[in-house]
C-alpha positions, 0 to 999 in steps of 0.5 A: 384325894388326888392320887399321884401316878408315876409313869416310867419314860425309858424311850419306848412308849406313847406316854401322852395317851396313857398320861391323858387317860390317867388324868381323865380319871383324876390322877396327878401324873408324873413322868419319871426317868430316874431311880430315885423318882421310881422309888419315891412313887406312890403308884408306878406304871411301866408302859411300853411298845416294841420289842422285848430285848429293846425294852430291857436294853433301855431299862438296863442302860438307864439303870432302872431295873434295880429300882423297879424290882425294889419298888415291886417289893414295897407293897405299892401298886405297880402296873405294866401295860403291853410290853411293860407287862411282858417285861415283868416276867422272867424271860422273853424270846423275841429275836433272842432269849432275854432276861426280863425283870423276873418280878413274875416268874414265866416266859414271853413267847411268840404267838403261833403263826399257823392260825387260819384267819389270824394275823400277826401282829395281833391288832384287834379287840378281844374279850377277856374272861375270869379264869376262876370265879372271884379272881377279879375281886379286889383287883384292877378288874373288880368292876369289869364284866366277863367277856368285855372287849379290850384293844390288843396290839402284840406279837408275843404273849406272856405265860406265867409259870404259876397259873394263879398269876393269870388274872384274865384270859383271852384267845388267839385262835385255839391259843388261850393266853394271859390277857392280864396278870397279878401277883400281890401289888403287881399287875399288868395288862397285855391289852391297852386300857388307855386305848380301850374306851370307857372300859379301859378308863374304869380299869385305870380308875380301879388301879388307883383304888 
């Protein structure tokens, strides 16, 4: 059965790459821009690149925030990618404090600038690990092996208040941070699965399950 995936277009994402990735794993993709389209979605994806305040400003100006929050309570799958994942949290501190969607409680903080041999923005492949044995069961990482590498591009990181919301971890120097988050039907990746080759496509396929 073909799955219908709705990707939110709010002006801050390379939609084509994630659209093609989902189509590659057999999904029928809809690009959505309205509250009604979001609420009617079967599978919803919030992508994003750029700054946290700009992303939230675009969502607010297009009157999409309430619809995304309402969708998150419908027990249907929601996936945030990169900035999209960060905006699932309560607050961001990029340039200024900005309220996020508040679907997962926590903050988005700057990567430390005093890490020798680590540059910001962090543009690199990093291996991800399971924080607790069995955490990846029945999740988008259920068919992913520990220490698999994924592609990251970011200057800020998500810090959920509840450690159980951390689905996967990775490291930037001595800092260990959330590479992926999950709460019930809501999940997100700091890395870009659509740019992470076959391993990333596997995650998108498992999102559809």
